N, C-alpha and C positions, 0 to 999 in steps of 0.2 A: 605525483602523477600528472601527466599532461591533461589539459582540459579536453573534454570530448568535442568532436567536430561539430561546429554550429550547423543548424538546419535553417530552413527558410525563416526569414524575419526574426532571427535571434532565438529560435526555438531549438531545444535539444532533445534527443532521444535518450531516455534513461538507460536503455540497453547498451548504448555506446559506453556510458560511464561504468556500468557493471562489467562489461567485457574488458575494458582497459584496467580496471582495478583488480580484477581477478588474475589477469596476466601478471601484473606487478607483484601481487601477493604470492603467487605461485613461484616467482623467481626468488622470493625471499624465504619461503617456507616449503621445503620438499614434501611436507605431509599433505599439502593441499592437492586434491584431485577434483576433476569435474566429471560428472556422470550425466549423460543426455539420452534422449529417446529419439534419435535420428533428427535432432533439431539444432545442429551446429550452426546453420545459416540463420535461422530465426532468433537464436540466442546470441548472435553476433560473436561467435567463438572461433571464427576462422583464424584470427591472429593467435589465439591460445593454442589452437591445434598445431600451428606451425612452430611455435616456441616450445610447447610442452606436449608433444605428441604422445609421449609415453604416460601422460597423466590425464588424458581425455579418454573416457570409456563410453562408447556408444553402444547401448544395449538394443537399439532398434525400437520399433514401436511396441514397447512392452513396459508400460509405466509401473506396474506392480513389481515386476522383476527389478526395474531400475531402482526403486526405493529399497527393496530388499538387498540388492548389491551394495547400495550406499551404507545401509546399516552394518553390513559385514565389514566394509572398509573402515567405518568408524570404530567398530569393535577391535579392529586390528591396529588402531592408532593413527589412522589417516584422518584428514579433515575433508570430507566430501561435500562439494556443492552440487546439488542436483538441479539441473536447469531444464525446464520443459514448459509448454503452454500450461498455464495454471488450471484451466478447466479440466485437463487430464491428470495433471500432477496431484490435485487435491480431490478430484472426483473419482476417477478410475482407480487410483491407488490409495484411497482413503483408509482402507483396512490396514494396509501396510504402514501408512503414516501413523495410524493409531497404535498398532501393536509393535511394529519393528523399530519405530523411531521414538514416539512419545512414551509409551509404556516402558520401553527398555531404557529410555532417557539417553539415547545415543547422540553423539555430537555431529548431527547431520544438519546441513543448511539447505533448505528447500527454496529455490528461486523460481517463483511463478512468473512466466513471461506472458505478454499480451493479455493482461488481466482485464477484468471488467467487460466492456462491450467492444474491445479493440478489434475483434473479429466480427464486427457488426453484420456484414453481408453474408456471413456463413451461418448466422442464425443461432437459436437457443442452444444447440448442441455444443457450440464453441464459445458461447458467452460464459464468463467466469464471474458470476455475481453471488454465488452461494458460498464461496470459499471461507469468508469470515465466519459464517454461521457453523460451518463444518469444523473449523479448527479452533474457534474460541473455547469450546468446552474442554479441549486438551490443554489444561492449564499450564503445562510446563513447556509449551511451544510459544516462543515469542513471535508475535506478528508485527512486522514492520512494513510500512507503506510510504516509501519516499515520495516527496512532492516534486523534486526536480533532480537534475543530473548531479549537482553537488551533494545533495543529501543521499542519493543512491550510492555514490562512491563511499561516503562516510559510513553508511549502513553496512555495506559489504565489508569494509575494514573492521567495523565493530563485530560483525558476525564471525569473522575469522578468529578474532581474539576471545570470543565468548564461548564458554564451555556449556554446551547444551543445544537442544533443537531450536532452529530458527526458521521462520517462513518470511521471505522478502517478496513483496508483491510489486511487480513492475508492469507498466503499460508499454505499448508500442507507439503511442501517440506523442509526438514531440510537444514539449511544454516549455514555457519560459522559466528563467531562473527567478526565484523569489527575491524580492528586494528587501532584505533584512540585514541590518548592520551587525557586525561582530558575531557571525553565526558559529554555533558549536552544537554538534549532534550529541544529544544526551538521551540514551536509551531510557524509555519509560517516562520522558518528560515532554510535555507539549511545548511547542515553539510559539512565542507571542509574535505574530506577524504584524499585528496592528492593535493598538489599545482602543477601548471604547467603553461606554457606560450604559447604553440603552438596550443592547442585545449582543449576544455572543454567537458568532458563526464558527462552529467546530467542523473542520474539514480534514480530509486526508487524500494523499495521492494527487490525481489529476484535478481534483476539485478545489485545491487550496488556492491556486492563482485566480480561479473564478470567484471564490469567496472574497479575496482581496479586492478584486474589481468591483464586486457588489458593494463592499464596504465604502469604497471611494465614491460610488454613485449615491449611496445613502447619505454620505457626508454632505453632498451638495443639497440634500433636502433637509439638512439639520438633524439627521439621525446619526448618533455615534455608535458604530458597530465594532466590537472587539473581534479579532480573527485569531483563532488558534489552529496551528498545524499539528494535528494529532497523528504524528507519524507512527507512533507505537500504539497499536490497538490492544495488545496484550504484552505486558501489563499496562493497564490504563492509568493515565495521570489523573487520579481522583482529586488531588489537591487543586489542580487547575480547573476542573469542572466545578468543584465546590466554590471556588472564588468567583467563577463566572456566574453561577447561580445566585450567589449572595450579592454580588456587586452590579450585575446587569439585569437580573430578574427574568430573563427569557433566553432561550437557547434554540439555535437551528443547527442540525447536523447535516452534512452534505458528503455523500460517498458515491463512488461509481460501483455500487453493490446493492444487493437486496437489503431493504430497510429492516427486514426481520432477521435478527441475530447478528447484525453487523455493528458498525460504529454507533449508529443511531440507537440500536437496541441496548448497547453497553452504556451509553450516556443516560438513556431513559431509565434503565435499571438502577443506576447509581442515584440519580436525582430523586426518583420515586421513593427510595429508601432513606435518603439523607437530607436532601434540599429540594423539596418539591417546587418546581417552577414550570411554566409552559415550555414544552419541548416539541419542536416541529422536526420531523425526520424527512430528509430529502434523499432520494435514490430511486430504486426500482421496486415496485410492490410485488413482483412475481416474475414469471417468464416474460422475456422481452422479445418483441417481434424482430424480424429481419430488417435491416436497414443500415445506412451508413452511421458512423459514430456521430457525426454532426446532426443528422436527422434524429437519432435516438436521444441525444442530449436535449435538443430543442423540444422534442415530443414530451419528455418527462420533466421539463422545466429546469434541467441542469445547466443553466446559463446564468450569467451575472444578473440579468433582468429577473429571471425566475427566483434566484436566491434572494434578491432585494424584496421581491413581492412576498416571499414567505417570511422574511424578517419582519416586514410590516405586520403581517398576520400574527406573529408571535408577540410583538409589542402590543398589539390590540388585545390579545388574550390576557397579557399581564395587566393592562390597565383595567380590563373588565373584572 
C-alpha cells in the first residue's frame, strides 16, 4: 500500500491511511463492502466510491439502520466496514451495535471517524469521549485505537482478516509517525515505545506521541519513563500492565476520552485487583466545553507538559 499523503510538518491524517487500505483490501476481496451514513467525504472514501461504487452503500443519516444493514450483510457472508462519525456510530446506534452486532456475534467492522474531541467547535453533541465506556462491556467487540497512519493501515488489514466484531477508533487530527524500530502490529499486545523504570505512561491514539514527548522531557530531569502504546483496549494487554506495575511502581494513563470506563478505568481495574500501584488517569472527567482541539487539550492538561507533571505526581505517590 502506498504511504498516505504527508500533511504539514510531517504529520499524517489516519483517515487517509484507512481509506487507502480499504480500497486495496476491497480490490483483493470481493466480500468487503463499506456502509456509510452520508459521510463519504469525511470518511475519505471518494476514491473507494470511484473504484468500488457497487460496494459502497450510503444509507443516509440513519445510523441505526446503517448498523442493522451491516449486520444483514455480514449474515449473508459479506465483510462490512461501517464508517461514520464515532459519536453517532456508537451513541445513536448503540442498541443496534449491542443486539445486531455484538450479541449476534456478526463479522461487522465499525470504524469510528473524528473521535475524541476532533469536532471541538461543534460541542458536546459531537464529541465522542464516551465510546470506550459504552463498548468495553460488550466483551466480544475488539476495540482498536491506532496511534498513527502506519498503525491505522495495519489495524484495518487485521480487522479484515479477523472473524468477529471490531471497533476501530480514528481521529481527524494529523499526528506524527511513531519512532519505533521494527514495528509489528500485534492485536491485544501493547507496543513498547520507550523503556523506563520510574513510571509508565500508557497511552492510546492521539495521546501516544505526546506521551513519548513527555518521556523525553522527563529524561532531561533524570526521570526514566516507560511509554506503552495500548492500541488494543479490548482485549487489554494485562501482562504489559503487570510488568509496568511491578517494574516501575507507578502508572499514568492518557486518552482522548472520558476517564470513566475507558483506558484509564481498564488499567485501574486490573491493577486494583492484581498489582496495586498508584494510577493517575488523564483524559476528560465528563462533558467537555466547546472549543478548538488545541484549546481543549491544553485546558485539560493533555499536553507533553501536562503528562510530565502528572508523571511526577504518580512518582511522588509511589515514594510516599
